[in-house]
C-alpha positions as CSV (number, residue, x, y, z in Angstrom):
1,M,-8.1,17.2,32.7
2,N,-9.0,19.6,29.9
3,N,-12.5,19.6,28.6
4,N,-11.7,19.8,24.9
5,I,-13.7,17.9,22.2
6,F,-11.5,14.8,22.5
7,H,-12.2,14.5,26.3
8,K,-15.9,14.9,25.5
9,I,-15.7,12.1,23.0
10,I,-13.8,9.9,25.5
11,K,-16.6,10.5,28.1
12,N,-19.3,9.9,25.5
13,E,-20.6,13.5,25.9
14,V,-20.1,14.0,22.2
15,S,-20.7,11.2,19.6
16,A,-18.0,10.1,17.3
17,Y,-17.7,7.5,14.5
18,K,-15.6,5.1,16.4
19,V,-13.6,2.4,14.6
20,A,-11.5,0.9,17.4
21,E,-11.3,1.2,21.2
22,N,-9.5,-0.4,24.1
23,S,-9.0,0.6,27.7
24,D,-6.2,3.1,26.8
25,H,-7.0,4.3,23.2
26,L,-9.7,5.4,20.9
27,A,-9.8,5.7,17.1
28,F,-12.6,7.5,15.3
29,L,-13.2,9.1,11.9
30,D,-12.2,12.7,11.4
31,I,-15.5,14.6,10.7
32,Y,-13.5,17.0,8.5
33,P,-11.5,14.4,6.5
34,I,-8.8,15.2,4.0
35,K,-9.5,11.9,2.4
36,I,-12.3,9.3,3.0
37,G,-11.1,7.1,5.8
38,H,-9.1,9.9,7.6
39,T,-9.0,8.6,11.2
40,L,-7.8,10.1,14.5
41,V,-6.2,8.0,17.2
42,I,-6.0,9.4,20.7
43,P,-4.9,8.2,24.2
44,K,-7.8,8.1,26.6
45,K,-5.8,9.1,29.7
46,S,-3.5,11.9,28.7
47,N,-3.1,15.4,29.8
48,R,-0.3,15.8,27.2
49,D,-0.6,17.7,24.0
50,K,2.7,16.6,22.4
51,I,3.3,13.0,21.4
52,F,6.9,13.0,22.6
53,S,5.8,14.1,26.0
54,L,4.3,10.7,26.5
55,S,6.2,8.2,28.5
56,E,8.1,5.6,26.5
57,K,5.6,3.0,27.5
58,D,2.6,5.1,26.5
59,F,4.2,6.1,23.2
60,I,4.9,2.5,22.2
61,S,1.4,1.6,23.3
62,I,-0.4,4.2,21.1
63,M,1.8,3.3,18.2
64,F,1.0,-0.3,18.5
65,F,-2.7,0.5,18.6
66,T,-2.3,3.0,15.7
67,R,-0.7,0.3,13.5
68,K,-3.7,-2.0,14.0
69,V,-6.1,0.7,13.1
70,A,-4.0,1.6,10.0
71,I,-4.0,-2.0,8.8
72,G,-7.8,-2.1,9.2
73,I,-8.3,1.1,7.3
74,K,-6.1,-0.2,4.4
75,K,-8.4,-3.3,4.1
76,I,-11.4,-1.0,3.4
77,I,-10.1,2.0,1.6
78,P,-8.3,1.5,-1.7
79,C,-5.0,3.4,-1.4
80,N,-1.3,3.1,-1.9
81,R,-0.6,3.5,1.8
82,I,-1.8,4.9,5.1
83,G,0.0,8.1,6.0
84,I,0.6,8.9,9.6
85,F,0.7,12.5,10.8
86,V,1.3,14.0,14.2
87,I,0.6,17.7,14.0
88,G,-1.5,18.5,17.0
89,F,-1.9,22.3,16.9
90,E,-5.7,22.4,16.7
91,I,-6.6,20.5,19.9
92,P,-4.4,20.3,23.0
93,H,-4.5,16.5,23.3
94,V,-2.1,14.0,21.7
95,H,-3.6,12.7,18.5
96,I,-2.4,10.9,15.4
97,H,-4.0,11.3,12.0
98,L,-4.2,8.3,9.7
99,I,-4.9,9.2,6.1
100,P,-5.3,6.9,3.1
101,M,-2.9,8.1,0.5
102,D,-2.0,7.6,-3.1
103,Q,0.4,10.5,-3.5
104,E,2.2,13.0,-1.2
105,S,-0.4,15.8,-1.8
106,D,-3.1,13.6,-0.2
107,G,-1.5,14.6,3.2
108,N,-1.9,18.3,2.6
109,F,-3.9,19.7,5.5
110,S,-4.5,23.0,3.7
111,K,-6.7,21.5,1.1
112,K,-10.5,21.6,1.1
113,R,-12.0,18.9,3.4
114,I,-14.5,16.3,2.2
115,V,-18.1,16.4,3.2
116,L,-19.8,13.1,4.1
117,S,-23.3,12.5,5.2
118,E,-24.0,11.0,8.7
119,K,-25.1,7.8,7.0
120,N,-21.9,7.6,5.0
121,F,-19.8,8.1,8.1
122,Q,-21.8,5.4,9.9
123,I,-21.3,2.9,7.1
124,L,-17.6,3.7,6.7
125,S,-16.9,3.4,10.5
126,E,-18.8,0.1,10.7
127,K,-16.8,-1.4,7.7
128,I,-13.5,-0.3,9.2
129,K,-14.4,-1.4,12.7
130,K,-15.1,-5.0,11.4
131,T,-11.5,-5.3,10.1
132,I,-9.7,-4.2,13.2
133,K,-8.6,-6.8,15.7
134,I,-7.8,-5.2,19.1
């Protein structure tokens, strides 16, 4: 298994603002968000870096988990919809971006990232966590 930042988060070697977790998946706030509420969803036990390399069972499982997280985010963050992005070039581990969106440009990964304080991240993660039923 690689020792990238996601593996360190899974092993609790690096802290993260977790919003949902089960035995197979983890969702946490992106610390360099495009929009407030930008969340990452990852499988805990994967040595894959491409989502379509997952088994059909694992793919369906992560999508089922991702849907629950997205519904929870939408309850807290006022937006038109939650966008789902699978880009995955920056870290070699399957990950899904969930981004609150009001227009297509809200999903532009080239735009300047939002800066939040640790306190704001903690408050936001706790609010979202309370809405998600895993």
